[in-house]
C-alpha positions in Angstrom: 12.0 12.1 -9.5 13.1 10.8 -6.1 14.9 7.6 -5.6 14.6 5.9 -2.2 16.7 3.0 -1.0 16.0 1.2 2.2 18.5 -0.8 4.3 18.7 -2.4 7.7 16.2 -5.2 7.5 17.0 -8.7 8.8 16.0 -11.5 11.1 15.6 -10.7 14.8 14.2 -12.6 17.8 11.0 -11.4 19.5 11.8 -8.5 21.9 14.8 -7.4 19.8 15.5 -4.2 17.9 16.3 -3.2 14.4 16.9 0.2 12.8 15.8 0.8 9.2 17.2 3.5 7.1 16.1 5.1 3.9 18.4 7.2 1.7 16.9 9.7 -0.7 18.4 11.1 -3.8 17.1 13.3 -6.6 14.9 16.2 -5.6 15.2 18.4 -2.5 14.6 16.1 0.4 13.1 18.7 2.7 10.2 19.2 0.3 8.8 15.8 1.1 7.0 14.4 4.1 8.2 10.8 4.6 6.6 7.6 5.7 7.1 4.0 6.4 4.7 1.3 5.4 4.8 -2.4 5.6 3.2 -5.4 3.9 3.0 -8.9 5.3 2.4 -11.9 3.1 -1.3 -12.1 2.1 -2.1 -8.7 3.6 -2.5 -5.2 2.3 0.1 -2.6 2.7 -0.4 -0.7 6.0 0.8 2.5 7.5 3.6 2.3 10.1 4.9 5.9 10.7 5.3 9.3 9.1 7.3 12.4 9.7 6.7 16.0 8.4 9.1 17.9 6.2 10.9 19.7 9.0 10.7 16.7 11.3 8.5 18.5 13.9 5.5 16.2 13.5 5.4 12.4 13.7 2.5 10.0 13.6 2.3 6.3 14.2 0.0 3.4 13.7 -1.5 2.2 17.0 0.1 -1.2 16.6 3.7 0.3 16.8 3.1 3.3 19.0 5.6 3.3 21.9 7.8 0.8 20.2 8.8 2.4 16.9 10.4 5.9 16.4 10.7 7.7 13.1 13.3 10.4 12.5 14.9 12.2 9.6 18.1 14.0 8.8 17.6 16.7 6.2 21.3 17.2 5.8 22.1 13.6 5.1 18.8 13.1 3.2 17.8 10.1 5.3 14.8 8.9 7.2 15.1 6.2 9.8 12.8 3.8 11.7 14.0 2.6 15.1 12.1 -0.5 16.0 12.2 -1.9 19.5 10.4 -4.7 21.3 9.7 -6.4 18.0 6.9 -8.9 17.8 6.4 -11.8 15.3 3.4 -9.8 13.9 5.9 -7.0 12.8 7.2 -9.4 10.2 6.8 -7.8 6.8 8.5 -6.0 4.0 9.0 -2.4 5.0 8.8 0.4 2.5 10.0 4.0 2.7 7.9 6.6 0.8 8.0 10.3 0.0 5.0 12.6 -0.1 5.2 15.9 -2.0 1.7 17.2 -1.2 1.3 16.9 2.6 2.7 19.5 4.9 2.1 17.5 8.0 2.0 13.7 8.0 -0.2 11.3 6.2 -1.2 7.7 6.8 -2.7 7.2 3.3 -0.5 5.3 0.9 -2.2 7.1 -2.0 -0.8 10.4 -0.8 2.8 9.2 -1.4 4.5 9.8 -4.7 7.7 7.8 -4.5 8.5 4.4 -3.0 11.5 2.4 -2.2 12.0 -1.2 -3.2 11.4 -2.5 0.4 13.5 -4.3 3.0 12.5 -7.6 4.7 12.0 -7.6 8.5 11.5 -11.0 10.1 10.8 -11.5 13.8 11.1 -15.1 14.9 12.7 -17.3 17.5 
């Protein structure tokens, strides 16, 4: 069992920045690839970014490429999402997820075994 707790969400103006963090506890963190997904009201959950177990591989959705950066700290058992140049369409609940099966990165929600409770990100003037 892995418990994931997100933090760092909030309200920000367009063009602003936020940094989301996800703290993991339970099993050995380095055994999991990690991902961030988001879900806006009335829409399906969508992939945002993922990072491999060792942190050497990252992947991003086209909509956030160049603006968001995923990173992880395997000593502190955390994964972060630095979000810059935020747009109103980035407004969503952001979820952290852990994947025990993938050695690289995955953009498929079904691959992920554990999920956090989510943190709200709102981009508005």
